TORVEX-288022 format. One line per field, with one value per residue: residue in one letter; x, y, z of N, C-alpha, C in turn. Coordinates in Angstrom, 3 decimals. Last residue first. Layout:
// TORVEX-288022
residu (A; ...) .
nX (X; ...) .
nY (Y; ...) .
nZ (Z; ...) .
caX (X; ...) .
caY (Y; ...) .
caZ (Z; ...) .
cX (X; ...) .
cY (Y; ...) .
cZ (Z; ...) .
// end
This chain:
// TORVEX-288022
residu (G; G; F; V; F; T; P; I; G; K; V; D; S; K; L; R; F; L; G; G; T; Y; P; Y; E; V; L; T; A; E; E; L; G; V; R; A; S; T; I; Y; L; E; D; M; G; P; G; G; F; I; C; S; T; V; N; K; A; P; V; P; I; Q; E; L; L; D; R; T; V; P; D; W; R; T; L; Q; A; G; Q; W; M; A; I; W; L; N; G; E; M; D; S; T; M; G; D; P; Y; G; L; E; E; P; V; D; I; I; V; R; G; G; S; L; S; G; T; E; L; E; Y; D; F; A; Q; V; Q; H; T; S; T; D; I; Y; Y; F; T; R; Y; D; P; S; W; T; L; G; N; S; I; C; V; G; G; L; L; K; R; V; D; G; S; A; D; L; S; Y; L; A; G; L; P; L; K; E; G; M; D; M; T; G; A; V; L; R; G; A; P; D; C; K; G; D; N; F; R; V; N; E; P; I; G; E; L; A; T; I; L; T; E; K; G; A; A; L; D; L; K; V; F; R; D; R; L; A; L; V; L; E; G; S; Q; A; P; V; A; C; G; V; M; D; S; V; D; L; V; R; S; R; N; D; A; P; Q; Y; L; Y; I; K; R; E; I; I; D; V; W; Y; L; R; G; S; G; A; H; W; S; P; G; E; G; L; A; A; K; A; E; Y; I; L; E; V; N; M) .
nX (-4.510; -2.999; -4.230; -3.547; -1.991; -2.481; 0.111; 1.612; -0.070; 0.577; 0.418; -0.875; -4.095; -6.515; -7.036; -9.389; -9.977; -11.763; -11.246; -9.806; -10.308; -12.027; -11.168; -8.696; -9.382; -10.729; -8.700; -7.202; -8.792; -8.923; -6.054; -5.678; -5.784; -7.143; -8.049; -6.615; -6.854; -5.971; -6.429; -5.944; -5.288; -5.682; -4.792; -5.784; -8.010; -10.093; -8.649; -5.536; -2.844; -2.878; -1.770; -2.071; -2.486; -2.270; -3.341; -4.898; -6.290; -6.109; -2.955; -0.556; 2.224; 5.437; 7.836; 10.417; 13.279; 15.765; 17.088; 17.667; 16.119; 13.553; 11.991; 8.833; 6.199; 3.934; 0.888; 0.046; -0.117; 1.583; 0.793; 2.099; 2.077; 2.626; 4.476; 5.438; 8.263; 8.722; 8.523; 6.602; 4.472; 4.648; 3.950; 3.172; 2.737; 2.186; 4.482; 6.877; 5.780; 6.728; 8.606; 10.439; 12.155; 12.979; 13.880; 16.272; 16.371; 17.594; 19.360; 19.278; 19.662; 20.180; 17.026; 14.034; 12.110; 10.325; 10.879; 10.685; 11.430; 13.507; 14.666; 16.669; 15.252; 15.402; 13.818; 13.338; 12.887; 12.184; 11.942; 9.149; 8.222; 9.835; 9.079; 10.369; 10.486; 12.187; 12.901; 11.719; 9.609; 9.590; 8.623; 9.227; 6.715; 6.048; 4.791; 4.693; 5.225; 5.940; 7.508; 9.835; 11.510; 12.822; 12.888; 11.760; 10.336; 8.950; 6.239; 3.682; 1.343; -0.811; -0.530; 0.058; 2.017; 2.918; 5.647; 6.239; 8.335; 7.712; 8.047; 9.441; 11.161; 9.100; 7.197; 4.434; 2.672; 2.192; 4.687; 3.569; 3.990; 3.301; 3.124; 2.369; 1.040; 1.690; 1.365; 3.520; 3.476; 2.410; -0.107; 0.368; -0.105; -0.097; -0.204; -0.737; 0.434; 1.145; 0.515; 0.406; 3.039; 2.894; 3.283; 2.414; -0.264; -2.390; -4.056; -6.728; -10.080; -12.693; -15.667; -18.453; -20.300; -21.350; -20.140; -17.302; -15.422; -12.133; -9.495; -6.779; -3.962; -3.176; -3.231; -5.144; -5.540; -5.329; -7.509; -8.582; -11.853; -12.808; -12.228; -9.932; -7.963; -8.536; -7.873; -7.074; -6.685; -4.995; -5.364; -7.822; -8.889; -11.700; -13.846; -15.486; -18.151; -18.181; -19.900; -19.829; -20.636; -20.633; -20.365; -20.466; -17.713; -16.391; -17.100; -15.460; -15.761; -14.017; -14.089; -13.096; -12.283; -11.324; -8.566; -8.466; -10.409; -9.345; -10.512; -10.803; -12.498; -13.249; -13.522; -13.126; -10.580; -9.083; -8.951; -6.783; -6.470; -5.167; -4.439; -6.614; -7.983; -8.628; -11.267; -12.796; -14.713; -15.635; -16.568; -15.396; -13.869; -12.315; -9.552; -6.659; -5.216; -2.192) .
nY (8.480; 6.896; 5.956; 2.548; 1.178; -1.116; -3.919; -4.869; -7.379; -10.373; -11.256; -11.125; -9.176; -7.720; -4.357; -1.782; 1.846; 4.725; 7.279; 9.111; 7.491; 6.300; 7.037; 7.494; 8.780; 11.008; 12.193; 13.002; 14.768; 16.763; 16.739; 17.069; 18.377; 15.768; 13.180; 10.336; 7.492; 4.584; 1.237; -1.469; -4.756; -7.376; -8.903; -9.059; -10.676; -8.700; -5.515; -3.982; -1.679; 1.090; 3.792; 6.574; 7.698; 7.794; 9.276; 7.567; 4.413; 1.406; 0.272; -2.421; -3.047; -4.282; -5.489; -5.024; -3.202; -3.514; -3.165; -5.033; -3.700; -3.111; -4.107; -2.787; -2.393; 0.234; 0.759; 3.293; 5.689; 7.764; 10.078; 8.603; 5.488; 4.053; 1.292; -1.015; -2.748; -5.704; -7.307; -9.146; -7.675; -4.534; -0.992; 1.944; 5.384; 7.988; 8.449; 9.052; 9.673; 7.458; 5.914; 7.685; 8.356; 5.819; 6.488; 5.123; 4.101; 4.917; 7.522; 7.792; 8.853; 8.427; 8.682; 9.834; 8.829; 7.574; 6.337; 3.626; 3.231; 4.810; 3.851; 4.909; 5.521; 5.944; 7.347; 7.315; 9.937; 12.207; 14.544; 15.196; 13.402; 12.074; 9.384; 6.851; 4.426; 3.235; 0.351; -1.087; -2.590; -5.025; -4.346; -0.904; 1.669; 4.655; 7.286; 9.525; 12.961; 16.291; 18.117; 19.309; 19.962; 21.063; 18.791; 16.294; 16.265; 18.259; 17.200; 18.082; 16.772; 15.353; 12.743; 11.109; 13.115; 13.718; 14.635; 15.824; 17.175; 19.946; 22.408; 23.985; 24.031; 24.609; 23.357; 23.187; 24.886; 23.906; 22.275; 20.061; 17.956; 14.844; 12.825; 10.274; 9.846; 7.160; 4.468; 2.728; 2.162; 5.266; 6.313; 8.618; 10.994; 13.892; 16.728; 19.960; 23.019; 26.261; 28.861; 30.217; 28.894; 28.479; 29.515; 26.459; 24.156; 23.379; 20.535; 19.633; 20.895; 19.047; 18.922; 16.813; 14.812; 12.972; 10.669; 11.262; 13.859; 14.340; 16.341; 17.968; 19.742; 22.169; 23.117; 21.485; 18.644; 15.498; 14.050; 11.146; 10.186; 8.076; 6.186; 6.461; 5.604; 6.616; 6.491; 9.245; 11.082; 13.554; 16.274; 18.444; 21.743; 22.100; 20.932; 18.369; 15.960; 12.481; 9.771; 6.243; 3.189; -0.384; -3.185; -4.618; -4.919; -2.556; 0.577; 3.697; 6.964; 9.833; 13.256; 16.392; 18.632; 18.742; 18.147; 15.504; 13.154; 10.180; 7.149; 4.214; 1.152; -1.112; -2.861; -2.070; -2.935; -2.262; 0.359; 1.674; 4.633; 6.610; 9.323; 10.521; 12.268; 14.979; 14.734; 11.621; 9.903; 7.570; 4.634; 1.937; -0.150; -1.520; -3.843; -5.305; -8.418; -10.112) .
nZ (10.199; 8.340; 5.292; 3.895; 1.026; -1.328; -1.728; -4.783; -6.939; -8.583; -12.142; -14.462; -14.346; -16.084; -16.113; -16.834; -16.981; -17.321; -19.869; -21.243; -24.387; -26.240; -28.675; -30.381; -32.796; -31.755; -30.325; -32.417; -33.646; -31.527; -29.389; -25.925; -23.377; -21.617; -21.088; -19.438; -17.164; -15.167; -14.313; -12.223; -12.387; -10.165; -8.155; -5.529; -5.307; -5.342; -6.490; -7.425; -8.354; -10.456; -12.539; -14.780; -17.478; -20.931; -23.581; -25.311; -24.856; -24.757; -24.246; -24.625; -22.729; -22.856; -20.582; -19.543; -19.751; -17.194; -14.945; -13.141; -11.136; -12.058; -14.753; -15.934; -18.190; -19.309; -21.046; -23.521; -24.979; -24.743; -23.408; -20.524; -19.450; -16.243; -15.204; -12.702; -11.637; -9.641; -7.452; -7.182; -6.466; -8.245; -8.190; -10.217; -11.445; -13.837; -16.323; -18.809; -22.169; -24.780; -26.071; -27.201; -25.145; -22.749; -19.469; -17.447; -14.174; -11.915; -10.186; -6.674; -3.329; -0.465; 1.276; 3.087; 5.927; 7.653; 10.043; 9.386; 6.811; 4.791; 1.712; -0.921; -4.113; -7.629; -10.412; -13.883; -16.235; -17.701; -16.479; -16.227; -14.093; -11.708; -9.836; -7.643; -5.112; -2.284; -0.519; 1.566; 1.166; -0.046; -2.607; -3.094; -3.771; -5.756; -7.893; -10.649; -10.069; -10.394; -12.508; -11.179; -8.184; -5.981; -3.220; -0.874; 1.470; 4.078; 6.107; 8.155; 10.642; 11.262; 12.472; 10.456; 7.987; 4.707; 2.753; -0.599; -3.149; -5.426; -7.994; -9.783; -12.246; -15.065; -16.928; -16.511; -15.553; -12.994; -11.307; -8.625; -5.679; -4.130; -1.224; 1.247; 4.156; 6.460; 7.238; 6.876; 4.204; 2.639; 0.209; -2.529; -5.251; -7.481; -7.468; -6.226; -8.106; -8.979; -9.579; -7.136; -4.946; -1.542; 1.200; 2.981; 2.894; 5.437; 7.014; 7.034; 6.954; 5.770; 3.873; 3.549; 2.795; 4.398; 3.738; 3.559; 4.596; 3.937; 4.924; 3.131; 2.399; -0.288; -2.815; -4.147; -2.158; -1.312; 1.072; 2.652; 3.627; 6.587; 8.155; 9.794; 8.136; 4.680; 1.294; -0.884; -3.777; -5.475; -6.391; -7.285; -7.282; -4.850; -3.602; -5.371; -6.108; -6.729; -8.132; -8.200; -9.959; -9.920; -10.125; -7.926; -7.378; -7.917; -7.437; -7.296; -7.052; -7.970; -7.483; -9.346; -10.650; -13.286; -12.722; -11.666; -10.912; -9.219; -7.445; -5.502; -5.352; -2.783; -0.696; 1.901; 2.344; 0.277; -1.891; -4.206; -6.103; -8.775; -9.879; -12.680; -15.440; -16.686; -17.898; -18.501; -19.533; -18.467; -18.784; -17.292; -18.307; -21.009; -20.503; -21.972; -21.932; -22.435) .
caX (-5.248; -2.986; -3.686; -4.523; -2.168; -2.550; -1.123; 1.685; 0.560; -0.123; 1.065; -0.446; -2.589; -6.226; -6.296; -8.828; -9.599; -11.096; -12.002; -10.424; -9.395; -12.199; -12.356; -8.737; -8.636; -11.410; -9.733; -6.633; -8.374; -10.168; -6.768; -5.681; -4.718; -6.824; -8.268; -6.919; -6.425; -6.704; -5.647; -6.780; -4.680; -6.317; -4.184; -4.807; -6.834; -9.961; -9.457; -6.594; -3.419; -2.826; -2.403; -1.674; -1.881; -2.436; -2.725; -3.671; -6.272; -7.058; -4.113; -1.320; 0.789; 4.583; 6.676; 9.964; 11.897; 15.125; 16.814; 18.373; 17.383; 14.351; 12.744; 10.250; 6.710; 5.207; 1.595; 0.354; -1.205; 2.189; 1.018; 1.440; 2.923; 1.705; 4.477; 4.381; 7.444; 8.731; 9.490; 8.000; 5.127; 4.027; 4.907; 2.978; 3.532; 1.855; 3.511; 6.473; 6.283; 5.851; 7.518; 9.443; 11.065; 13.057; 12.720; 15.961; 15.718; 17.750; 18.636; 19.997; 18.922; 20.838; 18.384; 14.756; 13.166; 9.746; 10.938; 10.328; 9.974; 13.466; 13.433; 16.583; 15.826; 15.252; 14.607; 12.709; 13.717; 12.080; 13.208; 10.052; 7.853; 9.515; 9.189; 9.858; 10.586; 11.148; 13.278; 13.088; 9.337; 10.083; 7.826; 9.517; 7.739; 5.715; 5.597; 4.550; 4.306; 5.815; 6.160; 9.062; 10.769; 13.411; 12.669; 12.556; 11.365; 9.436; 7.725; 4.110; 2.637; -1.018; -0.672; -1.223; 1.887; 1.993; 5.085; 5.964; 7.604; 8.403; 7.371; 8.757; 11.242; 9.978; 8.541; 5.193; 3.246; 1.153; 4.399; 4.137; 3.424; 4.171; 2.437; 3.571; 0.658; 2.025; 0.296; 3.290; 3.027; 3.368; 0.312; -0.238; 0.292; -0.154; -0.485; -0.516; -0.673; 1.654; 0.639; -0.838; 2.530; 2.757; 4.087; 2.735; 1.223; -2.147; -2.941; -5.690; -8.633; -12.085; -14.161; -17.809; -19.594; -21.837; -21.477; -18.080; -16.529; -13.539; -10.296; -8.074; -4.479; -3.471; -2.134; -4.326; -6.119; -4.365; -7.317; -7.699; -10.837; -12.893; -13.379; -11.245; -8.348; -7.903; -8.707; -6.621; -7.657; -5.160; -4.276; -7.445; -8.273; -10.466; -13.740; -14.818; -17.472; -18.202; -19.040; -20.401; -19.700; -21.353; -19.999; -21.858; -18.712; -16.339; -17.420; -15.955; -15.757; -14.901; -13.550; -14.045; -12.425; -12.758; -8.987; -7.840; -10.326; -9.852; -9.616; -10.959; -11.416; -13.618; -13.549; -14.498; -11.671; -9.295; -9.216; -7.633; -6.218; -6.116; -4.441; -5.317; -8.050; -7.320; -10.172; -12.037; -14.287; -15.805; -16.278; -16.182; -14.865; -12.766; -10.905; -7.197; -6.131; -3.175) .
caY (9.281; 6.538; 7.001; 3.660; 1.479; 0.101; -3.319; -4.443; -5.948; -9.681; -11.195; -12.484; -9.424; -8.959; -5.382; -2.855; 0.596; 3.890; 6.259; 9.585; 8.264; 5.846; 7.627; 6.919; 7.542; 10.043; 11.600; 12.057; 13.732; 16.073; 17.220; 16.294; 18.719; 17.229; 13.851; 11.836; 8.165; 5.932; 2.228; -0.462; -3.427; -6.642; -9.042; -8.026; -11.336; -9.651; -6.705; -4.089; -3.047; 0.527; 2.452; 5.968; 8.601; 6.949; 9.671; 8.178; 5.724; 2.259; 0.768; -1.251; -3.353; -3.060; -5.671; -6.356; -3.091; -3.960; -1.957; -5.203; -4.303; -2.123; -4.687; -2.699; -2.973; -0.571; 0.542; 1.925; 4.683; 6.539; 10.216; 9.768; 6.347; 4.514; 2.653; -0.769; -1.455; -4.991; -6.233; -9.612; -8.503; -5.775; -2.220; 1.003; 4.025; 7.286; 9.245; 8.308; 10.273; 8.339; 5.210; 7.146; 9.173; 6.406; 6.013; 6.297; 3.879; 3.440; 7.094; 7.442; 8.915; 7.670; 8.863; 9.317; 9.465; 8.173; 7.853; 4.154; 3.143; 4.277; 4.412; 4.158; 5.990; 5.022; 7.458; 6.793; 8.991; 10.949; 14.080; 16.091; 13.296; 13.484; 9.839; 8.116; 4.730; 4.071; 1.268; -0.437; -1.205; -5.023; -5.237; -2.295; 1.028; 3.327; 6.971; 8.213; 11.983; 15.203; 17.367; 20.008; 18.970; 21.161; 20.025; 16.683; 15.175; 18.302; 17.392; 17.973; 17.352; 16.528; 13.956; 10.981; 12.005; 14.060; 13.508; 16.025; 16.026; 19.288; 21.508; 24.730; 23.088; 25.078; 23.737; 21.903; 25.034; 23.796; 23.425; 20.347; 19.043; 15.750; 13.344; 10.890; 10.214; 8.593; 5.379; 3.338; 1.140; 4.239; 6.160; 7.426; 10.649; 12.393; 15.950; 18.617; 22.120; 24.986; 27.938; 29.866; 29.804; 27.821; 29.940; 27.886; 24.466; 24.092; 21.544; 19.083; 21.118; 19.655; 18.906; 17.952; 15.607; 14.450; 10.601; 10.829; 12.925; 14.385; 15.170; 17.941; 18.469; 21.729; 23.545; 22.236; 19.558; 16.488; 14.644; 12.231; 10.146; 9.233; 5.982; 7.019; 4.650; 6.763; 6.142; 7.960; 10.706; 12.218; 15.450; 17.321; 20.721; 22.657; 22.452; 18.792; 17.182; 13.582; 10.911; 7.471; 4.385; 0.928; -2.328; -4.364; -6.007; -3.696; -0.634; 2.572; 5.752; 8.690; 12.101; 15.225; 18.605; 18.865; 19.535; 16.616; 14.007; 11.537; 7.974; 5.760; 2.015; 0.008; -3.459; -1.853; -3.101; -3.660; 0.191; 0.567; 4.040; 5.542; 8.988; 10.302; 11.155; 14.508; 15.632; 12.486; 11.000; 8.795; 5.713; 3.156; -0.482; -0.294; -3.565; -4.218; -7.476; -9.552) .
caZ (11.026; 9.702; 6.022; 4.428; 2.443; -1.052; -1.220; -3.382; -6.766; -7.583; -10.874; -14.095; -14.467; -15.315; -16.773; -15.921; -17.455; -16.382; -19.248; -20.070; -23.521; -24.804; -28.216; -29.167; -32.904; -32.723; -29.612; -31.635; -34.444; -31.986; -30.528; -27.170; -24.400; -21.622; -22.413; -19.470; -18.398; -15.421; -15.153; -12.609; -12.489; -11.168; -9.409; -5.769; -5.394; -4.161; -6.651; -6.612; -8.226; -9.189; -12.352; -13.590; -16.431; -19.734; -22.333; -25.676; -24.535; -25.810; -23.593; -25.216; -22.844; -23.245; -21.316; -19.668; -20.172; -18.552; -15.705; -14.339; -10.838; -11.458; -13.816; -15.812; -16.907; -19.452; -19.744; -23.066; -25.166; -25.132; -24.821; -20.976; -20.343; -17.206; -15.477; -13.777; -11.822; -10.907; -7.397; -7.692; -5.453; -8.012; -8.241; -9.051; -11.215; -12.507; -15.479; -17.641; -20.917; -24.166; -25.343; -28.069; -25.406; -24.089; -20.344; -18.450; -15.549; -12.280; -11.447; -7.938; -4.487; -1.546; 1.124; 1.899; 5.307; 6.393; 10.018; 10.850; 7.081; 6.320; 2.396; 0.245; -2.895; -6.433; -9.435; -12.590; -15.540; -18.431; -16.581; -17.048; -15.540; -12.112; -11.185; -7.900; -6.499; -2.796; -1.584; 1.772; 1.548; 1.392; -1.715; -3.329; -2.756; -5.212; -6.609; -10.117; -10.542; -9.441; -12.560; -12.206; -8.962; -7.352; -3.859; -2.075; 1.184; 2.599; 5.915; 6.886; 10.261; 10.486; 13.364; 11.035; 8.869; 5.816; 3.538; 0.693; -2.560; -4.282; -7.209; -8.708; -10.987; -13.981; -17.368; -16.794; -16.863; -13.892; -12.053; -9.913; -6.457; -4.740; -2.385; 0.416; 2.777; 5.922; 7.196; 8.262; 5.082; 2.919; 1.583; -1.956; -3.877; -7.255; -8.691; -6.099; -7.424; -8.542; -10.651; -7.831; -6.040; -2.760; 0.036; 2.937; 2.644; 4.216; 6.953; 7.930; 6.708; 7.052; 3.804; 4.201; 1.733; 4.468; 3.931; 2.372; 5.025; 3.360; 5.106; 3.773; 2.750; 1.070; -2.005; -4.917; -2.925; -1.646; -0.253; 2.834; 2.619; 5.586; 7.320; 10.354; 9.125; 6.125; 2.401; -0.233; -2.601; -5.061; -6.899; -6.386; -7.874; -5.632; -3.636; -4.298; -6.440; -5.723; -8.343; -7.572; -9.807; -9.873; -11.339; -8.644; -7.024; -8.821; -6.679; -8.118; -6.217; -8.431; -6.977; -9.004; -9.133; -13.026; -13.392; -11.132; -12.065; -9.322; -8.282; -5.524; -6.025; -3.563; -2.036; 1.305; 3.328; 0.403; -0.472; -3.781; -4.805; -8.266; -8.519; -11.882; -14.527; -16.164; -18.433; -17.549; -20.326; -17.727; -19.817; -17.045; -17.293; -20.516; -20.786; -21.175; -22.562; -21.409) .
cX (-6.869; -3.862; -3.958; -3.758; -3.011; -2.906; -1.265; 0.329; 0.752; 0.643; 0.262; 0.362; -2.120; -4.745; -6.100; -8.225; -9.312; -10.977; -11.069; -11.196; -10.228; -11.104; -12.550; -9.957; -8.707; -10.735; -10.624; -7.694; -7.907; -9.766; -7.980; -6.468; -4.771; -5.649; -7.715; -7.067; -6.910; -6.058; -6.543; -6.005; -5.652; -5.705; -4.858; -4.021; -5.595; -8.562; -9.112; -7.350; -4.571; -3.433; -2.075; -2.201; -1.316; -1.730; -3.121; -2.812; -4.940; -7.180; -4.918; -2.501; -0.046; 3.242; 6.114; 8.819; 11.352; 13.754; 16.136; 18.175; 18.236; 15.876; 13.659; 10.890; 8.140; 5.598; 2.847; 0.757; -0.778; 1.298; 1.577; 1.777; 1.907; 2.316; 3.445; 4.166; 6.647; 7.818; 9.541; 8.921; 6.409; 4.975; 4.154; 3.859; 3.026; 2.608; 3.419; 5.588; 5.828; 6.533; 6.467; 8.315; 9.929; 11.882; 12.876; 14.997; 15.674; 17.206; 18.799; 19.003; 19.711; 20.193; 18.925; 16.234; 13.737; 10.872; 10.312; 10.168; 9.845; 12.072; 13.519; 15.433; 15.710; 15.931; 14.387; 13.889; 12.876; 12.816; 13.289; 11.355; 8.867; 9.452; 8.816; 10.048; 9.899; 11.499; 12.072; 13.565; 10.699; 10.062; 8.395; 8.729; 7.987; 6.848; 5.108; 5.383; 4.441; 4.845; 6.293; 7.649; 9.853; 12.799; 13.107; 12.139; 12.209; 10.487; 8.019; 5.592; 3.075; 0.247; -1.006; -1.573; 0.500; 1.758; 4.220; 5.474; 7.459; 7.610; 8.309; 8.005; 10.753; 9.973; 9.492; 6.677; 4.120; 1.651; 3.392; 3.805; 4.182; 3.314; 3.296; 2.908; 1.813; 1.459; 0.540; 2.172; 2.723; 2.803; 1.447; 0.424; -0.333; 0.288; -0.671; -0.954; -0.116; 0.531; 1.312; -0.766; 1.174; 2.245; 4.008; 3.631; 1.345; -0.672; -2.753; -4.550; -7.722; -10.627; -13.653; -16.353; -18.818; -21.324; -22.021; -19.560; -17.358; -14.425; -11.625; -8.667; -5.717; -4.017; -2.353; -2.963; -4.994; -4.958; -6.039; -7.344; -9.872; -11.928; -13.554; -12.352; -9.696; -8.551; -7.834; -7.530; -7.365; -6.248; -4.365; -6.442; -7.678; -9.949; -12.624; -14.404; -16.735; -17.617; -19.335; -19.388; -20.510; -20.284; -20.731; -21.565; -20.004; -17.448; -17.462; -16.053; -16.486; -14.679; -14.514; -13.311; -13.455; -13.149; -10.549; -8.451; -9.884; -9.777; -10.170; -10.016; -11.822; -12.435; -13.848; -14.682; -12.967; -10.514; -9.820; -7.832; -7.215; -5.599; -5.248; -5.530; -6.685; -7.509; -8.716; -11.198; -13.627; -15.598; -16.570; -15.700; -15.774; -13.942; -11.393; -8.586; -6.637; -3.904) .
cY (9.086; 7.249; 6.702; 4.696; 2.637; 0.362; -1.786; -3.865; -5.830; -8.465; -10.420; -12.465; -10.867; -9.356; -6.629; -3.893; -0.433; 2.453; 5.616; 8.604; 9.045; 6.597; 7.347; 7.531; 6.819; 8.716; 10.679; 11.345; 12.644; 14.801; 16.329; 16.882; 18.012; 17.340; 15.126; 12.274; 9.580; 6.583; 3.457; 0.721; -2.404; -5.214; -8.379; -8.306; -10.377; -10.350; -7.648; -5.501; -3.097; -0.770; 1.921; 4.543; 7.729; 7.488; 8.769; 8.577; 6.396; 3.652; 1.674; -1.037; -2.333; -3.625; -4.242; -6.564; -4.497; -3.575; -2.293; -3.965; -4.471; -2.461; -3.580; -3.520; -3.099; -1.151; -0.149; 1.937; 3.368; 5.542; 8.915; 9.937; 7.352; 5.501; 3.024; 0.716; -1.455; -3.668; -5.417; -8.504; -9.269; -6.612; -3.419; -0.096; 3.291; 5.809; 8.363; 9.082; 9.447; 8.980; 6.060; 6.228; 8.631; 7.163; 6.599; 5.759; 5.124; 3.096; 5.652; 7.201; 8.630; 7.669; 8.069; 9.624; 8.884; 8.904; 8.459; 5.668; 3.798; 4.410; 3.784; 4.759; 4.948; 5.630; 6.392; 6.743; 8.482; 9.840; 12.824; 15.474; 13.988; 13.445; 11.311; 8.638; 6.047; 4.456; 1.975; 0.440; -0.633; -3.612; -5.372; -3.103; -0.383; 2.899; 5.409; 7.972; 10.509; 14.225; 16.155; 19.328; 19.783; 20.282; 19.958; 17.898; 15.699; 17.252; 17.459; 18.172; 17.104; 17.246; 15.330; 12.180; 12.088; 12.921; 14.155; 14.717; 16.017; 18.060; 20.773; 23.731; 23.778; 24.120; 23.949; 22.291; 24.115; 24.061; 23.123; 21.740; 19.313; 16.802; 14.521; 11.405; 10.897; 8.670; 6.912; 4.316; 1.666; 3.253; 5.005; 7.200; 9.269; 12.021; 14.451; 17.824; 20.724; 24.268; 26.635; 28.996; 29.379; 28.680; 29.201; 28.258; 25.938; 24.379; 22.073; 20.111; 20.312; 19.761; 19.585; 17.827; 16.845; 15.298; 12.149; 10.786; 12.550; 13.392; 15.366; 16.530; 18.594; 20.259; 23.184; 22.600; 20.371; 17.499; 15.452; 12.674; 11.274; 9.057; 7.036; 6.826; 5.159; 5.781; 6.237; 7.770; 9.284; 12.180; 14.038; 16.346; 19.689; 21.552; 23.022; 20.211; 17.657; 14.738; 11.935; 8.588; 5.504; 2.002; -0.905; -3.404; -5.857; -4.677; -1.751; 1.316; 4.657; 7.622; 11.006; 14.036; 17.632; 18.737; 19.777; 17.979; 15.409; 12.069; 9.249; 6.209; 3.452; 0.702; -2.415; -2.491; -3.035; -3.679; -1.221; 0.499; 2.910; 4.957; 7.888; 9.484; 10.790; 13.510; 15.209; 13.380; 12.051; 9.987; 7.085; 4.328; 0.771; -0.647; -2.222; -3.926; -6.486; -8.416) .
cZ (10.713; 10.591; 7.570; 5.233; 2.734; 0.438; -1.338; -3.014; -5.206; -7.281; -9.886; -12.829; -14.058; -15.470; -15.709; -16.732; -16.519; -16.995; -18.051; -19.347; -22.479; -23.783; -26.644; -28.446; -31.565; -32.850; -30.464; -30.702; -33.566; -32.828; -30.883; -28.174; -25.628; -22.652; -22.572; -20.877; -18.376; -16.584; -15.258; -13.150; -12.995; -11.233; -10.568; -7.151; -5.565; -4.176; -5.548; -6.971; -7.207; -9.118; -10.992; -13.516; -15.262; -18.642; -21.148; -24.455; -24.747; -25.337; -24.664; -24.400; -23.428; -23.457; -21.680; -20.530; -20.420; -18.530; -16.969; -15.295; -12.092; -11.180; -13.241; -14.668; -17.039; -18.137; -20.118; -21.609; -24.752; -25.375; -25.478; -22.583; -20.953; -18.111; -16.482; -14.014; -12.936; -10.787; -8.620; -7.814; -5.965; -6.940; -7.896; -9.162; -10.046; -12.609; -14.180; -16.712; -19.722; -22.895; -24.868; -27.377; -26.381; -24.492; -21.702; -19.513; -16.274; -13.638; -11.766; -9.046; -5.728; -2.871; -0.058; 1.993; 4.164; 5.600; 8.710; 10.888; 8.441; 6.719; 3.817; 1.189; -1.756; -5.305; -8.254; -11.608; -14.313; -17.680; -17.488; -17.323; -16.502; -13.687; -11.228; -9.334; -6.804; -4.145; -2.108; 0.721; 1.989; 1.946; -0.333; -2.410; -3.406; -4.473; -6.141; -8.809; -9.845; -9.797; -11.676; -12.277; -9.925; -8.383; -5.285; -2.602; 0.142; 2.433; 4.461; 6.823; 8.907; 10.207; 12.589; 11.978; 9.715; 6.686; 4.699; 1.465; -1.077; -3.906; -6.121; -7.698; -9.768; -12.843; -16.306; -17.303; -17.383; -15.359; -13.066; -10.476; -7.707; -5.447; -2.799; -0.964; 2.163; 4.530; 6.961; 8.322; 6.622; 3.847; 1.663; -0.558; -3.592; -5.864; -8.448; -7.271; -7.167; -7.828; -10.227; -8.891; -6.630; -3.792; -1.220; 1.631; 2.522; 4.100; 5.553; 8.078; 7.680; 6.745; 5.168; 4.186; 2.250; 3.425; 3.906; 2.573; 3.885; 4.003; 4.560; 3.982; 3.451; 1.243; -0.469; -3.909; -3.649; -2.632; -0.255; 1.384; 2.916; 4.495; 6.427; 9.493; 9.668; 7.109; 3.645; 0.999; -2.156; -3.871; -6.583; -7.022; -6.969; -6.420; -4.431; -4.456; -5.118; -6.289; -7.328; -7.739; -9.003; -9.459; -11.213; -9.783; -7.625; -8.596; -7.694; -7.429; -7.021; -7.490; -7.429; -8.300; -8.771; -11.559; -13.092; -11.555; -11.630; -10.745; -8.522; -6.702; -5.987; -4.136; -3.068; -0.135; 2.786; 1.356; -0.292; -2.364; -4.488; -6.961; -8.075; -10.605; -13.874; -15.017; -17.940; -18.282; -19.332; -18.502; -19.185; -17.935; -16.833; -19.469; -20.279; -21.519; -21.518; -22.134) .
// end
């Protein structure tokens, strides 16, 4: 399987891809540069929007707007007017903590996590935002909240705190959005890179972007086996999501932040958006319920 560059964005910190089947559009963000990218594969066109703060993720909502996890708050963004409307702000969030990644569950909740911008202290947490605007803290003591996804039956929630080099699994109660029974299912070897963003396919396997690893990895969460390593022409691979008409196209984000010039010469397309035609279908991207 070959990875192709589809948009040379040179993003400082590309992240948070989200596929909207209704519009056939991919949303993704540049956290540091405070930008949202809208990519339309049908005509290979991209639109870029500036937002008011660092943005960890952007997900489509039933209302037709986008829901954004900005540094310390959730907002709705009217795409036509470019206007942000506050949903709710988190209280007591230190200045060195921000949202980093998130996506919606099948019930329309946005699950998103925060991280220590110094990447050393367990100051972050994982939160759930429901359609009414209520926020619930699911986990605490997180250093770098990152990849999250569900099993095809939505009974298992998978989660990555990058600093641990591990993938955790939790029992997920879809009716309430509650987590229980947390356990480590994968220890990611350091030589592969740091586990970053993550998605899952309809066979139940996990696809993990590898920061500093220049690759995607595919894992079986039951056997815990590494099934495949797929090279990506970017040093910092940050996240991935399935999309396209057949849900078999994997969109991959990347980041240039922190890289030396020699590394950027070796990986000049780092910061770009990539696509991989997969041999499996991915689970859907769900929309926010409000």
